[in-house]
C-alpha positions in Angstrom: 0.0 0.0 0.0 1.5 3.3 -1.1 2.1 5.9 1.6 -0.1 9.0 1.5 1.6 12.2 0.3 2.9 14.2 3.2 1.6 17.7 3.6 4.2 20.3 4.4 3.4 22.3 7.5 3.6 26.1 7.2 4.7 27.9 10.3 3.0 31.2 11.0 6.2 32.9 11.9 7.7 32.1 8.5 5.0 34.1 6.7 5.6 37.6 5.5 2.3 39.4 5.8 3.6 42.5 4.0 4.5 40.5 0.9 1.1 41.1 -0.8 1.5 44.9 -0.2 5.0 44.7 -1.7 3.6 43.0 -4.8 0.8 45.6 -5.0 3.3 48.4 -4.9 5.1 47.0 -8.0 4.0 48.0 -11.5 1.7 45.2 -12.7 1.0 43.8 -9.3 -1.6 46.3 -8.1 -4.6 44.0 -8.3 -3.1 40.9 -6.6 -5.6 41.2 -3.7 -8.6 40.9 -6.1 -7.9 37.2 -6.9 -10.6 34.9 -5.5 -9.0 31.7 -6.6 -11.4 30.5 -9.2 -8.7 28.8 -11.2 -9.5 30.3 -14.6 -5.9 31.3 -15.0 -4.6 27.8 -14.5 -7.2 26.3 -16.9 -6.1 28.9 -19.5 -2.4 28.5 -19.1 -0.4 26.8 -22.0 2.5 26.1 -19.8 0.2 24.3 -17.4 -0.9 22.1 -20.4 2.8 21.0 -20.8 3.6 20.7 -17.1 0.8 20.2 -14.7 3.0 21.3 -11.8 2.8 24.9 -13.0 -0.1 26.5 -11.4 -0.6 30.3 -11.6 -3.5 30.2 -9.1 -1.4 28.5 -6.5 1.5 30.9 -7.0 -0.9 33.9 -6.4 -2.4 32.1 -3.4 1.0 31.6 -1.9 1.9 35.2 -2.5 -1.3 36.5 -0.8 -0.6 34.2 2.2 2.8 35.7 2.6 4.9 32.7 1.5 7.6 35.1 0.2 10.6 32.7 0.4 8.7 29.8 -1.3 7.5 32.1 -4.1 10.7 33.9 -4.9 12.9 30.8 -4.7 10.6 28.9 -7.0 11.6 28.6 -10.7 7.9 28.6 -11.7 7.7 32.4 -11.6 10.1 32.5 -14.5 8.2 29.9 -16.6 5.3 32.3 -17.5 5.2 32.7 -21.3 3.4 36.1 -21.1 0.7 34.9 -23.5 -1.9 36.9 -21.5 -4.5 34.2 -21.9 -5.1 34.1 -18.1 -5.3 37.9 -17.9 -7.7 38.1 -20.8 -10.1 35.6 -19.1 -9.8 36.5 -15.5 -13.4 37.4 -14.2 -11.8 39.8 -11.7 -9.7 41.6 -14.2 -6.5 40.6 -12.3 -3.4 41.4 -14.3 -1.8 37.9 -13.7 1.0 38.4 -16.3 1.8 41.7 -14.6 1.9 40.0 -11.2 4.4 37.4 -12.6 6.5 40.4 -13.8 6.3 42.0 -10.5 7.4 38.8 -8.7 10.4 38.6 -11.1 11.4 42.2 -10.3 11.2 41.5 -6.6 13.2 38.3 -7.0 15.9 40.2 -8.9 16.2 42.8 -6.1 16.6 39.9 -3.7 19.4 38.4 -5.9 17.3 35.3 -6.8 17.9 34.8 -10.5 18.0 31.3 -12.1 21.4 30.4 -13.4 20.1 29.9 -16.9 19.8 33.6 -17.4 23.5 34.2 -16.8 24.1 31.8 -19.7 21.7 33.7 -21.9 23.3 37.1 -21.1 26.7 35.6 -21.9 25.5 34.4 -25.3 23.9 37.8 -26.0 27.2 39.5 -25.2 29.2 37.2 -27.4 26.9 37.1 -30.4 24.2 39.8 -30.0 21.5 37.1 -30.1 20.2 34.4 -27.8 21.8 31.8 -30.1 24.8 31.8 -32.4 24.1 32.1 -36.1 26.6 30.1 -38.1 27.3 29.2 -41.7 24.8 26.4 -41.7 21.9 28.6 -40.8 22.9 31.2 -43.4 23.2 28.6 -46.1 19.6 27.4 -45.3 18.4 31.0 -45.5 20.2 31.5 -48.9 18.5 28.5 -50.3 15.1 30.0 -49.3 16.1 33.4 -50.7 16.3 35.0 -47.3 19.0 37.6 -46.4 22.1 36.6 -44.4 22.1 37.2 -40.7 25.1 39.1 -39.4 25.9 39.3 -35.7 26.1 42.7 -34.1 27.3 42.0 -30.6 28.8 45.5 -30.1 25.5 47.3 -30.0 23.9 44.6 -27.7 27.0 44.7 -25.5 26.5 48.4 -24.9 22.9 47.8 -23.9 24.0 45.1 -21.5 26.6 47.3 -19.9 24.2 50.2 -19.5 21.5 48.1 -17.9 24.0 46.1 -15.7 22.4 42.9 -17.1 25.4 40.7 -16.3 25.4 41.6 -12.6 21.7 41.1 -12.3 21.7 37.8 -14.2 24.4 36.5 -11.8 22.2 37.5 -8.9 24.3 40.5 -8.0 23.5 44.1 -7.6 24.2 46.8 -10.1 26.9 49.3 -9.2 25.6 52.5 -7.5 24.8 55.4 -9.7 27.4 58.2 -9.8 26.7 61.2 -7.7 28.0 64.4 -9.4 27.7 66.4 -6.2 30.0 64.1 -4.3 27.6 63.9 -1.4 27.1 60.6 0.3 24.1 58.6 -0.9 21.1 58.5 1.4 21.0 55.8 3.9 18.8 52.8 3.3 15.5 52.6 5.2 15.7 50.7 8.5 13.2 48.2 7.2 15.3 47.4 4.1 18.5 47.1 6.1 16.8 44.6 8.5 15.3 42.5 5.7 16.6 39.0 6.0 18.4 37.4 3.0 16.6 34.7 1.1 18.1 31.5 -0.1 19.3 31.1 -3.7 16.8 30.4 -6.5 16.0 26.7 -7.0 16.8 24.9 -10.3 14.1 24.7 -13.0 13.0 21.2 -11.9 11.9 22.3 -8.5 8.3 23.0 -7.8 6.9 25.6 -5.4 5.7 24.4 -2.0 2.0 23.7 -1.9 -0.5 26.0 -0.1 -1.7 25.1 3.4 -4.2 22.3 3.6 -7.6 23.4 2.5 -6.1 26.1 0.2 -5.4 23.8 -2.8 
């Protein structure tokens, strides 16, 4: 007889009750509190059709409950394809794709970026594209009467440097902006200084922790 699946226990002291407000303060996350867990987003999601572990409804539920660590260290936030099917069909008008973007922004600020993005940025820097275009690809294009693709990494490299993309993709922080006046930068708010560090992001195969019993 197979053992029943064990339910993880969520400790009240581990929840961050200000997490929903943090999401709502992000562009795109303003309507996170309007979700009433109908599941239309999950039923509409093409990623869910490929991997039934991906569950937008559950991610939003976890965020509302204050499961900040579980949400931000999950790779599922990064799997959203931004197709907007969920957002188009939501009866509450919740901008679900925007919420996923808001969660990504918060994760980046907490230095929680999956390792695969560092590899993508390195490829962009080297070739100016997310994949290298070689002679084989251009020969195929020539046979189809299509123009040759030339790599232009210099222009992309400038953009990556201006946006500090390499530091962010590695889970680091961008260098501080230069202060022409020479004055010391303002001190960080006490709440930000006291914010505990979160663990590193999980690999793509990990799934987010489930909601408390009765919230599935």
